[in-house]
N, C-alpha and C positions, 0 to 999 in steps of 0.2 A: 433546435432544442428549446425547451421551456426556460423561462428566466431562472427558476431555482437551479436548474441543471447547469446553466452558464456560470452561476455563482460557485457551484461545486467545482467546476472545471478551473475557474480562476484560482480558488484556494489550493487546489491540488497542484496547479502550475507553480504557484509561489512556494509551496512546501518543497517541491523538488528543486526549485531555485536555491532554497536555503540549504538543503541536504547535500546536493551534488558536489560542491567544493570539498566537503569533508570526505566524501567517498573517494574522490580522485587523488587528493593530496595527503591523506592521513599517513600512509605508510612512509612516503617520502619525507614527510615532516618528522616522523619519529626517528628516521635514520639520520637526518641532517641536524635538526635542532636538539632533540632530546638526547641523542647519543653522540652528537658532534662529529658524525662521520662525513665522508666525502665519496659520492658515487663515482667520481672521475679519478679517484686515486688508483694506484697500481694494485693488482691482486696481491694479497698477502701482507699489505701494509696495515698499520693500526687504523688509519683513517677509513680504509675500505672495509676492514673487519667490523669496525664500530658501526658503519653505515648498514652493513648486512644484518648485524644484530638488531639494530633499530627497526629495520624492515620486518624482521621476524617478530619483534615485539608488536609492531603494528598489526601484523596478521593475527597474532594472539588477541589483540584488542578487538579486532573485528569478530573473532570467535566469541569473546565475552559479550559483545554487543548482541550477537545472535542468540546467545543463551537468554539474555534479558528479553529479547523480542519473543522468544518462544514462551517464556514464563508469562509475559504480559498477554500473550494471545490466548492463554488458557483461562478464560472467564474473568481475568483481572480487569481488562478494559471494559468488558460488558458490564461488570458490576459498577465500575466507576461512572460509566455513562448512565446507568440506571439511577445512581445516587445523585449525580451532579448535572447530567445532561450533556449532549454532544458538544455544545459550544465551549463550556467551561473546561471539559477534558481536552479538547483540541487546543484551546488557548494555553492551558497549563503546560501541555506537552511542547508547544512551540517556545514558550518562555524558558522552559527547562533546557531545551536544545540550544537556545541562544546563550544561556549561561555556560553550557558545556563547551561551546565553540568560541566564546569571547574570553573566558578566563585563561585559556592557554597563552594569551598575550603576556601573562605574568607567571603562570604556573609552568615550571620546567622539570619537576620531578617525574620520574618514571611512574611510580605508583599513583600519583595524583592525576597524571595525564590518562593513564589506563582507566582509572575510576570514572573520570569525567566522560571520556569517550564511550565507555560501556553503557552509561545511562542514556546515550542517544538512542539505544534500542527501544526505549519507551516512545520517543517521538516517532521512530520509524514504524512502530506498530500502529500508532494512532493515525498517522496520515495515510497509511495504506489500508486502513479499515473503515474509518468513518465516511470518507467520500463515497465508497462503494455501497455502504449501507444506506446512505442518503439517496444514492442513485436509484436503488431499488424502491425506495420510498416514493420518489417523485416520477418514476417511469409510468406513463399512462398505460402502456401496453407491454405485456411481458416479453413479446417478441422484439421490442425495441431495446431491451436492456443490453444485449450483446453489442449493438451498434454504439450505445453510449459508453460502454466499457472501452471500446476501441477508441472513441474520441478522447476519453480520459487518458489513455495510454499515449495518445498523440500529444496531449498537453505535457505529459511527463518528458517525452523525447525532446520537444521544443525547449522546455525549461532547462534540461540538461545541457543542451547545446549553448544556449544563451548564458547560462550560469558559468559554464566553463570558460567562455570567452571573457565575461566580465571579471571573474575572479582572477584569471590568468593575466589579463591586461592590467588590472589594478596592482597586482604583485610586481609585475615586470616594470611598470612605469612609475609607480608611486611608493612602493614598499621595499624597493631595493632587493627584490627576490626573496623576501622573508615569508615563508609559507604560512606562518601563524596568522598573517593578515589575510591570506586567502581563505583559511578556515573561518576566521572572524567575520569575513564578508558574508558567509552563510548565516552567521548569527544575527547580523543586522536584517537580512531578509526574513529570518525567522521571527524577529520582533514585529516586523510589518505584517507578516502573515497572521501572527497571533491576534492582533487587534482587528484585522479584517475578517477574522472568523465570525465575528458577531453579525455580519451581514447575511450569513447563511439562513435559509429557511429549514428549520429542523423540528419544530414543535408539532405534535399531532393536531393541535387546535388551529393550525393554519387553515384558511378558508377553503383551500382546494384539497385539503388532505382527505376528507371523507369521500369526495368524488373520485380522487385517484385510487383510494383503496377499494371503492366500490367497483371501479373499472377492472382492477386487478382481480378482485373476487369473481366478477362476472366472467373474465377470461378463464379463470381456473375452473369455474362451474361448467363453462362450455367445453373445456377440455375433458372434464370428468364425464359429461354427458356423451361426448364423442366416444370416449373409451367404453362407456357402458353400452352404447349402441353397437360398437364393434364386438364386444363380448356377447351381446344378445344375438347378433348375426351369426357368430361362430357357433354359439350354442344351438341355434335353430338349424344350422347346416348339419351339425353333428347329430341332432335328433332325427332329422330327415334321413340321413344316411343309415342310422341304426334301424329306422322303420323299414327302409327299403331293403336292407340286408335281411331283416326278419321275414319280410314278405317273400323274398327270393328263397329263403330257407324253407318256409312253409310250402311254397310251390313245389320245391324239389321233393319234399317228403310226400306230398300228395301224389306226385308223378310216380314215385317208387311204390307207394301202396297200390 
């Protein structure tokens, strides 16, 4: 891959490193810390009921986050990028996510936690949109885009595996099993990602931008020409068939006369 594409892959990798502990531990965190439940308690006990209620609230929080994601996906992120640029929007979303993941070290109210975690939907929208839009920008050939998307997804899978191991090990060995520290670990990764975003090549004035777009336009023109040639060939075949049918019809009429 070209250097700009490797940068995109690295940022996407780090973005998933930051997000994945939240995805894995959030519902368990709600059940244990926010509601004070115990997943190992006997069924029907207050500790087990509190834990189950916390897990349900965690699922509700994910639903709220999804609503934020949908709202942001409907032209909101596009407008922000248009006004501030890719880098600023990506940076702001990572810093916002870091705040949402680190503040739970002190915030323990249900409403406060739900509000903070719901805002993560903004971050989720941004880091799953901008890398792919930049991928399209810097792909030299249209047919290579599918390959690069697969590579980005591979970055995500590797990041999830490493992130889960790092966050889990940190909580187990250094945080006495406190899940808020696992989620906060993602916040620290998010801060790192936010500042590294500025290494991305995103501006249309990049020296290779015009050549890249010219290549993409040429590929599109070639595809359009091929489609036109196919349409002309089909039209020609149709015309020949009609003329042949007409000749046969005239020949039959002459024979009858």
